C-alpha positions in Angstrom: 12.5 13.4 22.7 11.7 14.9 19.3 13.3 14.6 15.9 14.5 18.1 14.7 14.5 18.5 10.9 17.0 20.7 9.0 15.5 19.4 5.8 11.8 18.6 5.1 10.8 15.4 3.5 10.0 17.4 0.4 13.4 18.9 0.3 15.1 15.6 0.7 13.0 14.2 -2.2 14.1 17.2 -4.3 17.7 16.7 -3.6 17.5 12.9 -4.2 15.8 13.4 -7.5 18.3 15.8 -8.8 21.2 13.8 -7.5 19.9 10.7 -9.2 19.2 12.4 -12.6 22.5 14.1 -12.9 24.8 11.1 -11.8 25.8 12.7 -8.6 24.2 10.3 -6.3 26.2 10.9 -3.2 23.8 13.5 -1.7 21.1 11.2 -2.6 22.6 8.3 -0.7 23.0 10.7 2.4 19.3 11.7 1.9 18.2 8.2 1.8 19.9 7.4 5.0 18.2 10.5 6.7 14.8 9.2 5.3 15.6 5.7 6.8 16.6 7.2 10.1 13.3 9.1 10.3 11.4 5.9 9.8 13.4 4.2 12.4 12.7 7.0 14.9 8.9 6.9 14.1 8.9 3.1 14.5 10.6 3.3 17.9 8.1 6.1 19.0 5.2 3.8 18.0 6.7 0.9 19.9 7.4 2.9 23.0 3.7 3.9 23.1 2.5 0.3 23.1 5.2 -1.1 25.4 4.2 -1.9 29.0 7.6 -3.5 30.0 10.1 -1.3 31.7 13.0 -3.2 29.9 11.3 -2.7 26.5 10.7 1.0 27.2 14.4 1.4 28.0 15.3 -0.4 24.7 13.1 1.8 22.7 14.4 5.0 24.3 18.0 3.9 23.7 17.4 3.2 20.0 15.5 6.5 19.6 18.4 8.4 21.4 20.9 6.8 19.0 18.7 7.6 16.0 18.5 11.2 17.0 22.2 11.5 17.2 22.8 9.7 13.8 20.1 11.9 12.3 21.8 15.1 13.4 25.1 14.0 12.0 23.7 12.9 8.7 21.7 16.1 8.3 24.8 18.2 9.1 26.7 16.0 6.6 24.1 16.6 3.9 24.1 20.4 4.5 27.9 20.5 4.3 28.0 18.4 1.1 25.5 20.7 -0.6 27.6 23.7 0.5 30.8 22.1 -0.9 29.1 21.2 -4.2 27.5 24.7 -4.5 23.8 23.9 -4.3 21.5 26.9 -3.9 20.6 26.9 -0.2 17.1 28.4 -0.8 15.9 26.5 -3.7 18.0 23.4 -3.4 18.9 23.5 -7.0 21.9 21.5 -8.1 24.6 23.7 -9.6 24.9 23.8 -13.4 28.5 22.3 -13.4 27.1 19.1 -11.7 24.2 18.9 -14.1 26.6 18.8 -17.1 28.2 15.5 -15.7 25.3 13.5 -17.3 26.0 15.1 -20.7 29.6 14.5 -20.4 29.0 10.8 -19.5 26.7 10.5 -22.5 29.1 12.1 -25.0 32.1 10.2 -23.6 30.3 6.9 -23.4 
């Protein structure tokens, strides 16, 4: 079993930083969950390597399997959210209309 990545760790950081800076943290929330799932998957892989018990091996495999499914779902979700919001798919630049949310909040606040 291996974790397939649709977004690199660097791409996730880029999305997360822009989302936080421009008051549109929903993509960032999804990105943080993806990052967390990657860490959980890595943790399970490390545990599985050290485990000698058949029961524990099955436990780690089951958790890793569920993590793979959740990771796929969340990466698909992030891709769809970026499309809906109009992010540039190549550069992962946030669209200008979302960037202005911060300015509007400051002016209105």
